[in-house]
C-alpha positions as semicolon CSV with decimal commas, in nm:
position;residue;x (nm);y (nm);z (nm)
1;M;0,638;0,880;0,278
2;G;0,977;0,965;0,416
3;C;1,205;1,249;0,513
4;T;1,232;1,561;0,305
5;G;1,464;1,572;0,006
6;V;1,492;1,199;-0,064
7;G;1,330;1,212;-0,409
8;K;0,977;1,096;-0,331
9;S;0,806;1,322;-0,581
10;A;1,071;1,248;-0,840
11;L;0,981;0,878;-0,821
12;V;0,611;0,951;-0,869
13;T;0,683;1,187;-1,158
14;K;0,901;0,924;-1,324
15;F;0,632;0,660;-1,277
16;I;0,347;0,879;-1,403
17;R;0,531;1,009;-1,709
18;R;0,683;0,686;-1,830
19;S;0,615;0,618;-2,197
20;H;0,483;0,265;-2,140
21;A;0,136;0,201;-2,277
22;C;-0,139;0,206;-2,016
23;V;-0,478;0,041;-2,024
24;S;-0,789;0,258;-2,017
25;F;-0,969;0,060;-1,751
26;F;-1,001;0,176;-1,392
27;L;-1,056;-0,056;-1,098
28;A;-1,236;0,174;-0,858
29;H;-1,205;-0,041;-0,547
30;C;-0,825;-0,064;-0,565
31;H;-0,676;0,253;-0,420
32;Y;-0,314;0,331;-0,357
33;A;-0,200;0,616;-0,139
34;A;0,160;0,700;-0,219
35;R;0,302;0,945;0,028
36;V;0,552;1,175;-0,136
37;E;0,687;1,520;-0,078
38;G;0,645;1,761;-0,365
39;A;0,657;1,814;-0,739
40;Y;0,977;1,837;-0,941
41;R;0,990;2,051;-1,250
42;I;1,099;1,833;-1,537
43;A;1,299;1,903;-1,852
44;F;1,283;1,645;-2,129
45;H;1,589;1,570;-2,338
46;A;1,630;1,264;-2,559
47;R;1,335;1,100;-2,376
48;D;1,512;1,126;-2,041
49;E;1,371;1,321;-1,749
50;V;1,612;1,561;-1,581
51;L;1,526;1,706;-1,241
52;L;1,585;2,078;-1,240
53;E;1,457;2,213;-0,912
54;H;1,241;2,108;-0,624
55;D;0,903;2,276;-0,582
56;P;0,750;2,142;-0,259
57;T;0,374;2,105;-0,237
58;I;0,128;2,003;0,030
59;E;-0,088;1,757;-0,163
60;D;-0,140;1,671;-0,530
61;M;-0,349;1,394;-0,681
62;Y;-0,250;1,163;-0,965
63;R;-0,410;0,866;-1,134
64;K;-0,250;0,601;-1,348
65;D;-0,387;0,288;-1,510
66;L;-0,175;-0,019;-1,556
67;V;-0,196;-0,398;-1,575
68;V;-0,072;-0,606;-1,283
69;K;-0,068;-0,985;-1,319
70;G;-0,303;-0,962;-1,614
71;S;-0,563;-0,748;-1,435
72;P;-0,634;-0,380;-1,507
73;V;-0,570;-0,164;-1,204
74;G;-0,619;0,206;-1,140
75;L;-0,388;0,377;-0,893
76;D;-0,496;0,687;-0,705
77;I;-0,173;0,852;-0,594
78;V;-0,162;1,127;-0,336
79;D;0,150;1,344;-0,353
80;T;0,198;1,495;-0,007
81;A;0,449;1,708;0,176
82;G;0,727;1,546;0,374
83;Q;0,849;1,847;0,567
84;E;0,825;1,840;0,943
85;T;0,586;2,137;0,915
86;Y;0,316;1,897;0,798
87;H;0,382;1,633;1,064
88;S;0,026;1,675;1,196
89;L;-0,114;1,550;0,863
90;R;0,087;1,228;0,872
91;R;-0,154;1,033;1,093
92;G;-0,442;1,092;0,853
93;W;-0,235;0,973;0,559
94;L;-0,137;0,656;0,745
95;Q;-0,494;0,588;0,857
96;N;-0,653;0,628;0,514
97;G;-0,385;0,482;0,290
98;K;-0,434;0,133;0,148
99;G;-0,064;0,097;0,068
100;F;0,252;0,300;0,101
101;V;0,586;0,366;-0,059
102;F;0,837;0,473;0,205
103;V;1,144;0,640;0,058
104;L;1,496;0,692;0,187
105;S;1,807;0,822;0,018
106;L;2,102;0,588;-0,014
107;A;2,322;0,898;-0,001
108;D;2,177;1,024;0,328
109;R;2,207;0,817;0,645
110;Q;1,971;1,046;0,831
111;S;1,688;0,959;0,591
112;L;1,722;0,596;0,701
113;D;1,712;0,690;1,068
114;G;1,418;0,920;1,002
115;L;1,201;0,628;0,888
116;S;1,188;0,497;1,245
117;A;0,922;0,757;1,330
118;F;0,707;0,635;1,041
119;Q;0,762;0,275;1,148
120;E;0,648;0,341;1,504
121;Q;0,344;0,538;1,392
122;I;0,224;0,280;1,144
123;R;0,253;0,012;1,414
124;S;0,047;0,231;1,646
125;I;-0,226;0,300;1,392
126;H;-0,242;-0,057;1,256
127;P;-0,154;-0,284;1,549
128;E;-0,305;-0,600;1,398
129;E;-0,219;-0,585;1,028
130;A;-0,060;-0,287;0,859
131;P;-0,130;-0,206;0,493
132;P;0,142;-0,333;0,260
133;S;0,448;-0,116;0,211
134;V;0,733;-0,101;-0,035
135;I;1,052;0,072;0,075
136;A;1,234;0,255;-0,203
137;A;1,605;0,305;-0,135
138;N;1,636;0,594;-0,376
139;M;1,926;0,763;-0,557
140;A;2,085;0,429;-0,641
141;D;2,252;0,593;-0,941
142;L;2,491;0,783;-0,713
143;Q;2,836;0,634;-0,665
144;R;2,867;0,708;-0,294
145;W;2,621;0,548;-0,055
146;D;2,586;0,616;0,316
147;V;2,340;0,327;0,359
148;S;2,456;-0,035;0,321
149;E;2,268;-0,337;0,191
150;E;2,285;-0,482;0,544
151;D;2,103;-0,172;0,668
152;L;1,830;-0,231;0,412
153;Q;1,795;-0,596;0,512
154;R;1,751;-0,502;0,878
155;L;1,500;-0,235;0,781
156;Q;1,290;-0,482;0,583
157;A;1,300;-0,743;0,860
158;G;1,165;-0,498;1,116
159;W;0,910;-0,318;0,901
160;P;0,542;-0,419;0,940
161;N;0,409;-0,591;0,628
162;C;0,700;-0,486;0,408
163;V;0,658;-0,632;0,061
164;Q;1,007;-0,549;-0,066
165;V;1,298;-0,310;-0,037
166;L;1,406;-0,191;-0,381
167;Q;1,702;0,020;-0,485
168;T;1,550;0,288;-0,706
169;S;1,656;0,584;-0,916
170;A;1,431;0,855;-1,053
171;V;1,712;0,950;-1,293
172;T;1,759;0,613;-1,462
173;G;1,416;0,470;-1,382
174;Q;1,566;0,173;-1,197
175;N;1,292;-0,026;-1,018
176;V;1,046;0,265;-1,027
177;Q;0,776;0,074;-1,214
178;E;0,852;-0,239;-1,010
179;A;0,799;-0,058;-0,679
180;F;0,447;0,049;-0,767
181;E;0,356;-0,279;-0,933
182;Q;0,473;-0,489;-0,637
183;L;0,281;-0,270;-0,397
184;C;-0,033;-0,287;-0,609
185;S;-0,005;-0,666;-0,631
186;A;0,021;-0,691;-0,252
187;M;-0,283;-0,467;-0,213
188;Q;-0,481;-0,687;-0,450
189;E;-0,387;-0,999;-0,255
190;L;-0,489;-0,834;0,073
191;Q;-0,819;-0,727;-0,077
192;E;-0,887;-1,077;-0,209
193;R;-0,816;-1,228;0,136
194;E;-1,056;-0,981;0,293
195;H;-1,327;-1,067;0,039
196;R;-1,281;-1,439;0,109
197;R;-1,301;-1,374;0,484
198;Q;-1,621;-1,174;0,444
199;R;-1,781;-1,445;0,230
200;R;-1,685;-1,708;0,490
201;V;-1,839;-1,500;0,768
202;Q;-2,157;-1,454;0,565
203;R;-2,184;-1,828;0,498
204;E;-2,134;-1,911;0,866
205;A;-2,396;-1,654;0,967
206;A;-2,641;-1,798;0,715
207;L;-2,584;-2,153;0,846
208;Q;-2,637;-2,041;1,205
209;L;-2,957;-1,861;1,110
210;S;-3,086;-2,166;0,921
211;S;-3,004;-2,394;1,215
212;S;-3,175;-2,158;1,458
213;Q;-3,489;-2,138;1,247
214;Q;-3,502;-2,516;1,211
215;S;-3,462;-2,581;1,584
216;T;-3,759;-2,357;1,669
217;N;-3,985;-2,580;1,457
218;N;-3,863;-2,904;1,613
219;C;-4,009;-3,096;1,901
220;A;-3,872;-2,972;2,231
221;R;-3,805;-3,335;2,341
222;C;-3,675;-3,530;2,043
223;R;-3,568;-3,234;1,826
224;L;-3,722;-3,395;1,518
225;A;-3,851;-3,160;1,255
226;Q;-4,176;-3,356;1,233
227;C;-4,306;-3,502;1,557
228;F;-4,672;-3,576;1,620
229;A;-4,848;-3,493;1,942
230;S;-4,752;-3,827;2,101
231;C;-4,374;-3,802;2,132
232;T;-4,211;-4,129;2,239
233;V;-3,916;-3,954;2,405
234;Q;-3,966;-3,927;2,781
């Protein structure tokens, strides 16, 4: 997610079309909702992807399989519009997403300021624990930056559950793969913690049920499981 024109779709296109080998497995319970703006038409020359023109879309779906920390993972990626016209759809994306890539342009200061609206909304929707996010400071291949590294550090410090801020480039491929892999790893860790919490709750509920059932069969005076009619406890 992010302001319009920061290269969100270009990052997804670069990630999807990379020539790295992918595994054929799909982990159905690990979903990733990447919020990006539109599709870029691509020309291929000497194995490099060159962005020709921007063709904004409302929502496209992608899937990619990869291996993260030795485990096969399937990513479901939703490519969505970033224009203000589709502001009403943003809340649904933030509610349903299991993880996010928020994108700004290092060459556009306004794209950094524009992320504050996303930051406030994600805090409102997820007040206790927000899904993990990776912030991609895009267009790092450009020589002139309007956003400093100090700005990025402050952004990461104030962002809810920010995994990392990475300087990315859809032109050179810098940190594109890393952004998605780090996000996916954080999602896996969150999912594992939730599974452990659920198992702990189930065990505690089972122990309480067992204790309750046992106490109903005990003597009302001495609480022994086996007490004959003549209880010695007065």
